[in-house]
C-alpha atoms as an extended CHARMM CRD file, in Angstrom:
* protein
*
        87  EXT
         1         1  MET       CA             25.9430000000       51.7730000000      150.8170000000  PROA      1               0.0000000000
         2         2  GLY       CA             24.3160000000       54.3130000000      153.0410000000  PROA      2               0.0000000000
         3         3  PHE       CA             25.7030000000       56.8140000000      155.4390000000  PROA      3               0.0000000000
         4         4  ASN       CA             27.5210000000       55.1570000000      158.3400000000  PROA      4               0.0000000000
         5         5  ALA       CA             27.2510000000       57.5280000000      161.2910000000  PROA      5               0.0000000000
         6         6  ARG       CA             29.6600000000       55.5520000000      163.4700000000  PROA      6               0.0000000000
         7         7  GLU       CA             32.3600000000       55.5540000000      160.8060000000  PROA      7               0.0000000000
         8         8  TRP       CA             31.8350000000       59.2770000000      160.2520000000  PROA      8               0.0000000000
         9         9  ALA       CA             32.1140000000       59.8980000000      164.0110000000  PROA      9               0.0000000000
        10        10  LEU       CA             35.3670000000       57.9160000000      164.2240000000  PROA      10              0.0000000000
        11        11  ASN       CA             36.8630000000       59.9630000000      161.3910000000  PROA      11              0.0000000000
        12        12  TRP       CA             35.6460000000       63.1720000000      163.0470000000  PROA      12              0.0000000000
        13        13  LEU       CA             37.2660000000       62.1290000000      166.3190000000  PROA      13              0.0000000000
        14        14  LYS       CA             40.5490000000       61.2170000000      164.6380000000  PROA      14              0.0000000000
        15        15  GLY       CA             40.6660000000       64.6410000000      162.9890000000  PROA      15              0.0000000000
        16        16  SER       CA             39.7150000000       66.2690000000      166.2790000000  PROA      16              0.0000000000
        17        17  ILE       CA             42.5100000000       64.4810000000      168.1420000000  PROA      17              0.0000000000
        18        18  ILE       CA             44.9900000000       65.6060000000      165.4940000000  PROA      18              0.0000000000
        19        19  GLY       CA             43.6130000000       69.1510000000      165.7550000000  PROA      19              0.0000000000
        20        20  TYR       CA             44.0500000000       69.0400000000      169.5240000000  PROA      20              0.0000000000
        21        21  MET       CA             47.6520000000       67.9040000000      169.1550000000  PROA      21              0.0000000000
        22        22  ARG       CA             48.3270000000       70.7670000000      166.7460000000  PROA      22              0.0000000000
        23        23  GLY       CA             46.7650000000       73.2750000000      169.1430000000  PROA      23              0.0000000000
        24        24  GLU       CA             43.8020000000       73.9650000000      166.8700000000  PROA      24              0.0000000000
        25        25  ILE       CA             41.1000000000       72.9280000000      169.3640000000  PROA      25              0.0000000000
        26        26  THR       CA             40.9540000000       72.9240000000      173.1560000000  PROA      26              0.0000000000
        27        27  LEU       CA             40.8830000000       69.9360000000      175.4710000000  PROA      27              0.0000000000
        28        28  ASN       CA             37.3270000000       70.8070000000      176.5470000000  PROA      28              0.0000000000
        29        29  ASN       CA             36.1960000000       70.9660000000      172.9250000000  PROA      29              0.0000000000
        30        30  LEU       CA             37.7530000000       67.5640000000      172.2260000000  PROA      30              0.0000000000
        31        31  LEU       CA             36.2020000000       66.0340000000      175.3490000000  PROA      31              0.0000000000
        32        32  GLY       CA             32.8180000000       67.3560000000      174.2490000000  PROA      32              0.0000000000
        33        33  ARG       CA             33.2150000000       65.7520000000      170.8520000000  PROA      33              0.0000000000
        34        34  ILE       CA             34.2430000000       62.4560000000      172.4210000000  PROA      34              0.0000000000
        35        35  LYS       CA             31.2160000000       62.5660000000      174.7340000000  PROA      35              0.0000000000
        36        36  ARG       CA             28.8960000000       63.2870000000      171.8280000000  PROA      36              0.0000000000
        37        37  CYS       CA             30.3120000000       60.3770000000      169.8210000000  PROA      37              0.0000000000
        38        38  LEU       CA             29.9830000000       58.0180000000      172.7900000000  PROA      38              0.0000000000
        39        39  GLU       CA             26.3870000000       59.0540000000      173.4440000000  PROA      39              0.0000000000
        40        40  SER       CA             25.0530000000       59.5630000000      169.9270000000  PROA      40              0.0000000000
        41        41  TYR       CA             27.0270000000       57.6030000000      167.3510000000  PROA      41              0.0000000000
        42        42  GLY       CA             27.7160000000       54.1910000000      168.8710000000  PROA      42              0.0000000000
        43        43  VAL       CA             31.4010000000       54.8720000000      169.4610000000  PROA      43              0.0000000000
        44        44  MET       CA             32.9120000000       52.9480000000      172.3680000000  PROA      44              0.0000000000
        45        45  LEU       CA             35.6410000000       54.1180000000      174.7350000000  PROA      45              0.0000000000
        46        46  SER       CA             37.8150000000       51.3180000000      173.3480000000  PROA      46              0.0000000000
        47        47  ASP       CA             37.4330000000       52.9190000000      169.8980000000  PROA      47              0.0000000000
        48        48  VAL       CA             38.7190000000       56.2130000000      171.2930000000  PROA      48              0.0000000000
        49        49  LYS       CA             41.7210000000       54.4500000000      172.8080000000  PROA      49              0.0000000000
        50        50  VAL       CA             42.4860000000       52.7940000000      169.4640000000  PROA      50              0.0000000000
        51        51  LEU       CA             42.3510000000       56.2140000000      167.7780000000  PROA      51              0.0000000000
        52        52  LEU       CA             44.7530000000       57.6010000000      170.3750000000  PROA      52              0.0000000000
        53        53  ASP       CA             47.1670000000       54.7540000000      169.6460000000  PROA      53              0.0000000000
        54        54  LEU       CA             46.8490000000       55.3460000000      165.9080000000  PROA      54              0.0000000000
        55        55  VAL       CA             47.5900000000       59.0400000000      166.2930000000  PROA      55              0.0000000000
        56        56  THR       CA             50.5040000000       58.2740000000      168.6080000000  PROA      56              0.0000000000
        57        57  TRP       CA             52.2260000000       55.8200000000      166.2820000000  PROA      57              0.0000000000
        58        58  ASP       CA             51.3070000000       56.9280000000      162.7210000000  PROA      58              0.0000000000
        59        59  PRO       CA             54.5000000000       58.4210000000      161.2200000000  PROA      59              0.0000000000
        60        60  ALA       CA             52.5710000000       59.9550000000      158.3180000000  PROA      60              0.0000000000
        61        61  LEU       CA             50.9700000000       62.5330000000      160.6320000000  PROA      61              0.0000000000
        62        62  ASN       CA             54.1790000000       64.5480000000      161.1850000000  PROA      62              0.0000000000
        63        63  LEU       CA             53.3450000000       65.3500000000      164.8010000000  PROA      63              0.0000000000
        64        64  GLY       CA             56.7880000000       64.6350000000      166.2260000000  PROA      64              0.0000000000
        65        65  PRO       CA             58.1640000000       61.4880000000      167.8260000000  PROA      65              0.0000000000
        66        66  PRO       CA             55.7900000000       59.1470000000      169.6930000000  PROA      66              0.0000000000
        67        67  GLU       CA             57.1820000000       60.2730000000      173.0700000000  PROA      67              0.0000000000
        68        68  GLU       CA             56.2230000000       63.8980000000      172.3530000000  PROA      68              0.0000000000
        69        69  ARG       CA             52.8230000000       62.8170000000      171.0900000000  PROA      69              0.0000000000
        70        70  ARG       CA             52.1880000000       60.8990000000      174.3210000000  PROA      70              0.0000000000
        71        71  LYS       CA             53.1140000000       63.9820000000      176.3560000000  PROA      71              0.0000000000
        72        72  LYS       CA             50.6150000000       66.0480000000      174.3720000000  PROA      72              0.0000000000
        73        73  LEU       CA             47.9430000000       63.3970000000      174.8920000000  PROA      73              0.0000000000
        74        74  ASP       CA             48.5470000000       63.0010000000      178.6560000000  PROA      74              0.0000000000
        75        75  PRO       CA             45.9810000000       65.6760000000      179.6790000000  PROA      75              0.0000000000
        76        76  LEU       CA             43.4000000000       64.0000000000      177.4500000000  PROA      76              0.0000000000
        77        77  LEU       CA             44.1460000000       60.5500000000      178.8690000000  PROA      77              0.0000000000
        78        78  ARG       CA             43.9340000000       61.8580000000      182.4400000000  PROA      78              0.0000000000
        79        79  SER       CA             40.6160000000       63.5580000000      181.6890000000  PROA      79              0.0000000000
        80        80  LEU       CA             39.2110000000       60.4040000000      180.1030000000  PROA      80              0.0000000000
        81        81  ASN       CA             40.3170000000       58.2980000000      183.0800000000  PROA      81              0.0000000000
        82        82  GLU       CA             38.7310000000       60.7510000000      185.5460000000  PROA      82              0.0000000000
        83        83  TRP       CA             35.5940000000       60.9280000000      183.4520000000  PROA      83              0.0000000000
        84        84  MET       CA             35.2650000000       57.1480000000      183.3850000000  PROA      84              0.0000000000
        85        85  LYS       CA             35.7840000000       56.8940000000      187.1570000000  PROA      85              0.0000000000
        86        86  GLY       CA             32.8500000000       59.2330000000      187.6620000000  PROA      86              0.0000000000
        87        87  ALA       CA             30.6110000000       57.3700000000      185.2120000000  PROA      87              0.0000000000
């Protein structure tokens, strides 16, 4: 049972997404963290999308209704889509 860097990165991203939704970190900061996880920790874009779905639908997070969460995540989703078009 050693350190699993990918699992750590996924947890870091989940916390970062929640922090973004709460206004604790900027969109650029979050995008930088996502990029780092994709490049350095074996995280896939599909993993990021799963995390976004988890954050959107998990009622335990107390971030408002799913519709409000989606609105908050729209700039992130647009940025990810643009980023992937350019890749």
